[in-house]
C-alpha positions, 0 to 999 in steps of 0.5 A: 499500499503506498502513500496517497499524495494528490496534486490538486488544482488551484480552482478547487476551492472556487468550484467547491464554493459554487457547488455548495452555493447551489446546494444552499439555493436549493436548501431553505434550511439556513441554520447550524450544521453539525458535522461529525468526521475525522480529520483524516478524510476530505471533510475538513475541506467542507468547512472551508467551501461552505463556511460563508453560507452556514454556521458550522460546528465540527466534531470528531466523535459522537461522544463530544456531540452528545455530552452536552444535552443543550447543543442538539436542540440548535442543530438543524442539519447533520453531516455524517458517514454511513456507520454513523447513520447505523448508530442513529438508527440502531443505538439506544443512546439516541433516545436519551437526547433531544434530536427533534430539531434535525431536518436534514442529514447529508452523508457521503464516503460510502453508499447508504441503502434505502432500507437504512435511510428509512430506518433513520427517518423512523427514528427521527420523526421531524427528519425531512431529508437524507441526501448523499454526496459523492466525490473523492480526493482525486476529483477535488472533493465533490463531483455531484450535487445532492438534491433534496428529493424524497423520490431519489434519497438513495441517489447522490444527486446530479453532476456538479457545475462544470463536471462531466460524467459517463458510466462505462463497461468495466471490461470493454470501457464502452459507455453504457445506456442509462440504468446499466451498471458500470464504473463511474468516470468523471471529468472537470476543472478540479480533477487532480494533476496526478499522484506525486511521483506515481506517473504509472498510477496516475496514467491508470487512473486518468486516461488521455481524455482527461476522464478519471476512473473512480473505481466506484460501480453505479448507474445513471437514470434517464433524468440524470440522477446517479446511484452508487452501488459499491467499490469495484474492488469489493464486488463479490463474484458468485457463480459469475454474478457480481454481488455488491456487499453494500447492498447485502449489508443494507438488507441485513441492517433492516432486519429488526434483530440485526444491530450491525454487519459487514459483508466480505467475499471469501474464495470458494472452489465451487462458486468462485467467491461466496459472501460472508457476513459478520452480523452483530445481533440484538438478541440471542434468538437470531439464527443463521437460517432466519438470516438466510431466509430474510436474504432470499425474501429481499426486494432484490430478486438476485438475492436467490443467488447468494443463498449459499452466503455464510454468516458469523453471528456475534453477540457484541463487537466494539467499533470506532464509530 
C-alpha cells in the first residue's frame, strides 16, 4: 500500500464554493450544521468551501456531540458517514437526547441504502431529507450535487457545475446506457494533476482524454440521477454474478434483530467467491437460517443466487464509530 499524495488544482475551492452555493439555493434550511468526521478524510475541506454560507460546528466523535444536552436542540443539519447513520438508527443512546430539531442529514464516503435511510427517518420523526454526496480526493472533493428529493433519497444527486460524467463497462470500457451498472468516470476542472511521483498509477487512473476512473460501480437514471452501488474492487463474484456487499449489508441492517453487520467475499472452489456476513445481533434468538430466509425474501430478486452465503453471528463487537 503506497501513500496517497495528490496534486490538486488551484480552482478547487472556488468550484467547491459554486457547488455549495447551489446546494444552499436549493436548501431553505439556513441554520446551524453539525459535522461529525475525522480529520483524516476530505471533510476538513467542506468547512472551507461552505463556511461563508452556514454556521458550522465540527466534531470528531459522537461522544463530544452528545455530552452537552443543550446543544442538539440548536442543530438542524447533520453531516455524517454511513456507520454513523447505523448508530442513529440502532443505538439506544439516541433516545436519551432531543434530536427533534434535525431536519436534514448529508452523508457520504460510502453508499447508504434505502432500508437504512428509512430506518433513520423512523427514528427521527422531524427529519425531512437524507441526501448523499459523492466525490473523492482525486476529483477535488465533490463531483456531484445532492438534490433534496424524497423520490431520489438513495441517489447522490446530479453532476456538479463544470463536471462531466459517464458510466462505462468495466471490461470493454464502452459507455453504457442509462440504468446500466458500470464504472463511474468523471471529468472536470478540479480533477487532480496526478499522484506525486507516481506517473504509472496516474496514467492508470486518468486516461488521455482527462476522464478519471473512480473505481466505483453505479448507474445513472434517464433524468440524470446517479446511484452508487459499491466499490469495483469490493464486488463479490458469485457463480459469475457480481454481488455488491453494500447492498447485502443494507438489507441485513433492515432486519429488526440485526444491530450491525459487514459483508466480505471469500474464495470458494465451487462458486468462485461466496459472501460472508459478520452480524452483530440484538438478541440471542437470531439464527443463521433466519437470516438466510430473510436475504432470499429481499426486494432484490438476485438475492436468490446468494443463498449460499455464510454467516458469523456475534453477540457484541466494539467499533470506532
